[in-house]
C-alpha positions, -999 to 999 in steps of 0.1 A, spaced: -112 90 -692 -101 56 -713 -92 39 -682 -122 47 -662 -142 39 -688 -123 2 -690 -125 -2 -653 -163 2 -656 -168 -24 -683 -145 -47 -665 -166 -41 -629 -197 -45 -650 -188 -79 -670 -175 -94 -635 -208 -85 -619 -229 -101 -644 -205 -135 -642 -211 -137 -605 -253 -136 -612 -252 -159 -639 -224 -184 -621 -252 -206 -605 -272 -209 -637 -238 -221 -657 -229 -243 -632 -263 -263 -621 -275 -288 -648 -315 -287 -654 -324 -248 -649 -353 -240 -669 -357 -216 -698 -381 -192 -673 -353 -192 -643 -325 -183 -670 -344 -154 -683 -355 -141 -648 -315 -146 -642 -305 -126 -677 -325 -102 -669 -309 -97 -635 -277 -93 -646 -280 -72 -675 -301 -47 -649 -267 -51 -623 -243 -48 -651 -260 -16 -663 -260 -1 -629 -229 -12 -623 -214 6 -657 -232 37 -649 -222 45 -614 -183 40 -623 -183 56 -654 -201 87 -641 -182 113 -628 -204 121 -600 -217 97 -571 -246 78 -572 -253 49 -549 -225 30 -548 -202 38 -515 -163 38 -513 -163 38 -551 -126 56 -548 -113 38 -519 -102 3 -529 -99 -24 -516 -132 -22 -497 -155 -28 -524 -130 -56 -539 -127 -73 -509 -167 -75 -506 -172 -83 -543 -146 -110 -541 -160 -128 -510 -195 -129 -528 -181 -138 -560 -163 -168 -543 -192 -180 -519 -217 -180 -550 -190 -201 -571 -183 -224 -543 -221 -228 -533 -227 -237 -572 -206 -262 -576 -210 -280 -540 -251 -277 -556 -236 -296 -590 -219 -322 -569 -253 -332 -557 -259 -351 -596 -221 -352 -605 -188 -360 -590 -156 -347 -601 -120 -335 -585 -130 -297 -582 -166 -310 -564 -149 -333 -543 -124 -306 -529 -154 -282 -525 -172 -308 -504 -142 -317 -481 -139 -279 -471 -175 -276 -467 -176 -304 -446 -147 -300 -424 -155 -258 -420 -196 -266 -415 -182 -293 -391 -159 -268 -369 -185 -239 -370 -215 -263 -363 -214 -256 -322 -243 -246 -302 -262 -213 -311 -238 -206 -338 -252 -191 -369 -248 -224 -387 -263 -245 -363 -291 -222 -365 -294 -223 -398 -296 -260 -402 -324 -256 -376 -343 -238 -398 -344 -269 -425 -378 -285 -420 -383 -313 -395 -389 -338 -424 -353 -332 -441 -333 -361 -444 -294 -367 -431 -281 -356 -464 -297 -324 -471 -289 -314 -434 -255 -321 -445 -254 -302 -476 -271 -271 -457 -247 -273 -436 -214 -274 -457 -232 -246 -477 -238 -223 -443 -201 -233 -433 -184 -224 -468 -206 -191 -468 -202 -179 -431 -166 -190 -437 -162 -166 -466 -180 -136 -446 -155 -138 -419 -124 -142 -441 -136 -104 -456 -139 -93 -420 -104 -104 -410 -89 -91 -444 -106 -54 -443 -93 -54 -402 -56 -62 -415 -56 -36 -439 -74 -11 -417 -48 -20 -390 -13 -22 -414 -25 5 -439 -35 38 -444 -66 32 -458 -87 53 -470 -57 76 -474 -35 53 -494 -45 69 -526 -43 105 -516 -72 125 -498 -106 113 -492 -136 122 -507 -165 119 -485 -189 132 -509 -178 105 -538 -173 77 -515 -202 85 -489 -229 97 -518 -258 90 -493 -246 109 -467 -254 146 -462 -229 165 -440 -252 193 -440 -283 176 -426 -274 186 -390 -255 178 -361 -219 168 -355 -205 150 -385 -184 129 -366 -212 121 -340 -235 109 -369 -210 88 -385 -203 73 -355 -240 67 -350 -245 51 -383 -213 28 -379 -223 19 -341 -262 8 -359 -243 -10 -389 -225 -33 -367 -250 -39 -341 -273 -52 -373 -245 -68 -389 -234 -88 -356 -279 -96 -351 -286 -105 -385 -268 -139 -390 -289 -153 -360 -321 -136 -363 -322 -145 -401 -329 -182 -394 -358 -178 -372 -376 -158 -394 -369 -181 -422 -383 -207 -393 -414 -191 -386 -422 -181 -424 -419 -213 -436 -456 -219 -426 -464 -192 -458 -435 -196 -482 -416 -222 -490 -390 -236 -467 -354 -238 -471 -346 -270 -494 -314 -284 -512 -339 -296 -539 -339 -259 -552 -303 -252 -557 -306 -214 -568 -328 -204 -540 -302 -220 -515 -277 -210 -530 -289 -172 -531 -306 -179 -499 -271 -187 -482 -256 -163 -496 -278 -135 -485 -277 -148 -450 -237 -148 -447 -229 -118 -467 -253 -92 -461 -243 -90 -426 -208 -91 -432 -214 -63 -457 -229 -44 -430 -205 -49 -405 -179 -41 -429 -195 -8 -435 -202 -1 -399 -161 -7 -395 -150 18 -422 -174 43 -417 -162 43 -381 -127 48 -394 -138 77 -415 -150 94 -384 -118 87 -368 -102 106 -396 -117 134 -393 -119 138 -356 -80 131 -357 -78 157 -388 -95 183 -370 -76 177 -335 -44 184 -358 -63 214 -372 -68 230 -337 -46 213 -310 -59 235 -283 -97 220 -287 -83 187 -272 -92 175 -241 -120 201 -242 -152 188 -231 -189 204 -242 -210 225 -220 
């Protein structure tokens, strides 16, 4: 119980730190913005604390299947941190800022090719955007999308070379997939496969679709601009990491479906090869 409470408090603290990072790094943050960020951070930290300290599952998936959530959190935290440092570099200079700008410039140029998500995000800027603003958005988009690709590659390597999610023993579907109801009807493997395919498809399409939606809604809402650093940070992070998280969720659920099917085949070897009538 002590270890579970300590882990829950540590996770809640890290979530709070992630949310307040842009406000800490960026200069000239208004008091209203700081109050909103503090409220969101406290709410997210409390939710994380209650989820991980509770015995029964709530909303967070793969709670007892590390390092799935750790990979997702680390990718988001590093992305927000680097984008915060990058936006701070608009007004200051320093060694860390220079390193992030150099990395962002390199990655942005490599990933900025025709029809790439980074190119589409750059094209979502208003026509009046300056060359400097375009470069900043390219750097930010390149860094965020690079982190999303790293998180996907990390999960793929873990699944490929380890027994995830069976490394810590048995896998409890109810605890790790609390929103999935195995008694809702239909085959469990079929439903899990369908959910996995849907998440992978949406995760693949969203990075291309999001910039188009951003461009279409720019006539009704404020367009993406480096003049609003916090908006830029959270928009770019959501554009890159939300699709990656959906893709990772789809891969993980497909892995669970495969394990369940293999377990059923081992339990009943004679069933293998049978075709439904």
